C-alpha positions in Angstrom: 4.7 -6.0 -18.7 8.1 -4.7 -19.8 11.1 -4.3 -17.7 11.2 -4.8 -13.9 10.1 -1.8 -11.8 11.7 -1.1 -8.4 10.1 1.1 -5.8 11.1 2.5 -2.5 9.1 0.1 -0.4 10.6 -3.0 -2.0 13.5 -4.6 -0.2 15.5 -7.1 -2.3 15.9 -10.5 -0.8 15.8 -14.2 -1.4 13.6 -15.3 1.5 10.8 -17.8 1.2 8.3 -14.9 1.4 10.1 -13.2 -1.5 9.9 -16.4 -3.5 6.2 -16.9 -3.3 4.1 -16.1 -6.4 2.6 -12.6 -6.2 -1.0 -13.8 -6.5 -0.6 -16.1 -3.5 0.7 -13.2 -1.4 -2.1 -10.9 -2.6 -4.8 -13.4 -1.6 -3.1 -14.1 1.8 -2.9 -10.4 2.7 -6.4 -9.8 1.6 -7.7 -12.7 3.7 -5.6 -11.6 6.7 -7.0 -8.1 6.6 -10.5 -9.4 6.2 -10.1 -11.6 9.3 -8.6 -8.7 11.3 -11.6 -6.4 10.4 -14.0 -9.1 11.5 -12.4 -9.5 14.9 -14.4 -8.1 17.8 -12.7 -5.0 19.2 -13.1 -6.2 22.7 -10.7 -9.1 22.1 -7.6 -6.9 22.6 -5.4 -9.9 23.0 -6.2 -11.1 19.5 -4.7 -8.0 18.0 -1.5 -8.7 19.9 -1.4 -12.2 18.3 -2.0 -10.7 14.9 1.0 -8.4 15.4 3.1 -11.4 16.5 2.1 -13.2 13.3 3.2 -10.3 11.2 6.4 -10.0 13.1 7.0 -13.7 12.3 6.4 -13.0 8.6 8.8 -10.1 8.8 11.4 -12.3 10.4 11.1 -15.0 7.8 11.3 -12.3 5.1 14.3 -10.7 6.8 12.6 -7.3 6.9 14.2 -5.2 9.7 11.8 -3.8 12.3 13.1 -0.3 11.7 12.3 -0.5 8.0 8.8 -1.7 8.7 8.1 0.9 11.5 9.4 3.8 9.3 6.9 2.9 6.6 4.0 2.7 9.0 4.0 6.5 9.0 1.6 6.4 6.1 -1.2 5.8 8.6 -0.7 9.1 10.5 -4.1 10.4 9.2 -5.8 7.4 10.7 -4.0 8.1 14.0 -5.1 11.7 14.0 -8.7 10.7 13.3 -8.7 8.0 16.0 -7.3 10.4 18.7 -10.2 12.8 18.1 -12.9 10.1 18.5 -12.9 10.0 22.4 -13.7 13.7 22.4 -16.4 13.9 19.7 -18.3 10.6 20.0 -21.3 10.9 22.3 -22.0 8.4 25.1 -20.9 7.4 28.5 -18.0 9.5 29.9 -15.0 8.4 31.8 -11.8 10.1 33.0 -8.4 9.3 31.6 -5.4 11.2 33.0 -7.8 13.8 34.4 -9.5 14.4 31.0 -13.2 13.4 30.5 -13.5 11.2 27.4 -16.2 9.1 25.8 -16.2 5.4 26.4 -17.6 4.5 23.0 -15.1 6.9 21.5 -12.2 5.1 23.3 -13.4 1.8 21.9 -13.8 3.3 18.4 -10.3 4.8 18.6 -8.8 1.5 19.6 -10.8 -0.3 16.9 -9.5 2.1 14.2 -6.0 2.2 15.4 -5.5 -1.5 15.9 -7.1 -2.6 12.6 -5.6 0.1 10.5 -2.1 -0.5 11.9 -2.3 -4.2 11.2 -3.7 -3.7 7.7 -1.0 -1.1 6.8 1.7 -3.4 8.3 0.5 -6.4 6.2 0.4 -4.1 3.1 4.0 -2.9 3.8 5.2 -6.4 4.1 3.6 -7.3 0.8 5.2 -4.3 -0.9 8.5 -5.0 0.8 8.7 -8.5 -0.6 7.0 -8.0 -4.0 8.1 -5.8 -6.9 5.4 -3.7 -8.5 5.7 -5.5 -11.8 5.1 -8.8 -9.9 2.0 -7.3 -8.2 0.5 -6.4 -11.5 1.2 -9.9 -12.8 -0.5 -11.3 -9.7 -3.5 -9.1 -10.2 -3.7 -10.3 -13.8 -3.4 -13.9 -12.7 -6.3 -13.3 -10.3 -8.4 -12.3 -13.2 -8.8 -8.6 -12.2 -10.4 -6.7 -15.1 -7.6 -6.2 -17.7 -8.5 -2.5 -18.1 -7.8 -1.9 -14.4 -4.5 -3.7 -14.5 -3.5 -1.6 -17.5 -4.5 1.6 -15.8 -2.4 0.6 -12.7 0.5 -0.3 -14.9 0.5 3.0 -16.8 0.0 4.9 -13.6 3.1 3.4 -12.0 5.2 4.0 -15.1 4.0 7.5 -15.7 4.4 8.4 -12.1 8.1 8.0 -12.5 8.1 9.9 -15.8 6.2 12.8 -14.4 8.4 12.9 -11.3 11.5 13.0 -13.4 10.1 15.7 -15.5 9.3 17.8 -12.4 12.8 17.3 -11.2 14.3 18.5 -14.5 12.0 21.6 -14.4 13.0 22.4 -10.8 16.7 22.2 -11.8 16.1 24.5 -14.7 14.4 27.0 -12.5 17.2 26.9 -9.9 19.8 27.3 -12.6 18.1 30.6 -13.5 18.2 31.8 -10.0 14.6 31.1 -9.1 13.6 30.4 -5.4 10.0 30.0 -4.2 10.0 32.3 -1.2 6.5 33.7 -1.1 3.2 34.4 -2.9 4.9 36.3 -5.7 6.6 33.1 -7.0 3.2 31.3 -7.2 2.7 32.6 -10.8 5.9 30.8 -11.9 5.0 27.6 -10.1 1.5 27.7 -11.7 3.1 28.2 -15.1 5.4 25.2 -14.4 2.5 23.0 -13.4 0.6 23.9 -16.6 3.7 23.2 -18.7 4.1 19.8 -16.9 0.5 18.9 -17.7 0.9 19.7 -21.4 4.2 17.8 -21.6 2.7 14.8 -19.9 -0.4 14.8 -22.1 1.6 15.1 -25.2 3.9 12.3 -24.2 0.9 10.1 -23.4 -0.5 10.7 -26.9 2.9 9.8 -28.5 3.1 6.6 -26.4 -0.5 5.7 -27.4 0.2 6.2 -31.1 3.3 4.1 -30.8 1.4 1.3 -29.1 -1.4 1.4 -31.8 1.2 1.3 -34.6 2.5 -1.9 -33.0 -0.8 -3.6 -33.0 -2.3 -2.6 -29.6 -6.0 -3.4 -29.6 -7.0 -2.8 -25.9 -5.1 -5.7 -24.3 -1.5 -6.1 -23.2 0.4 -9.2 -24.1 1.3 -11.5 -21.2 5.1 -12.0 -21.3 5.5 -13.9 -18.0 3.0 -16.5 -16.9 3.0 -16.7 -13.1 1.9 -20.0 -11.6 1.8 -21.5 -8.1 1.7 -25.1 -6.9 -0.2 -26.5 -3.9 2.8 -26.2 -1.7 3.2 -22.5 -2.4 -0.6 -21.9 -1.8 -0.4 -23.8 1.5 2.6 -21.8 2.6 0.9 -18.5 1.7 -2.3 -19.7 3.5 -0.4 -20.1 6.8 -0.9 -16.4 7.9 -4.6 -16.1 7.2 -5.4 -19.5 8.5 -3.7 -18.8 11.8 -5.4 -15.4 11.9 -8.8 -17.1 11.4 -8.2 -19.4 14.3 -7.4 -16.3 16.5 -10.5 -14.6 15.3 -12.8 -17.5 16.1 -11.3 -17.7 19.6 -11.9 -14.0 19.9 -15.6 -14.5 19.2 -16.0 -17.5 21.5 -14.0 -16.6 24.6 
């Protein structure tokens, strides 16, 4: 997979969560999110327990609350959608703070907000304790189609390359006195976007030719073999198993 790849969500550490094999963490997070989605929305206390479980994982991983909360901002579109539901979903009406809202809409908003927030929080914890390169190795270990793993790998690497190219082009424009102040500057920005596309396409062709010349035949060599023992699987299963117990109580109580 090449050299290690750091990203803004990753927080370097040596906690037990950081040390778990990536495929164990991927399965644990997937199962946790699946359990959360299956929980009845009326069991509001269950979602509080889920949040407590994630807080416990964050504490073990030594992830500060501020770091986690800041990155939950990615779910803002879900929040905006949820806030509209009490006003657009038809059904029985009730009054909240002097405003007439839909009861099914309120339940729907709560359902979306609670489950989306918990899912995003679990994903942020995964990204905070696992490098992208390790995530790709974990997906490979879980037998995800190799082509999808390769696409994700190249997407991550080329994301940085394209971003760096954009930064250099912006510096070049500013050094020539360019400032985007209105519609008149859109022509220059459009030309820059076209040049960026051509440069990225040409670089991709050169990289592909270099890979083919070195024997690439559609599959990437596995440099690091990631394995996990029973203890590590059991440790990773703690979160989804406890969540499953909460979910079952939510359906029975």
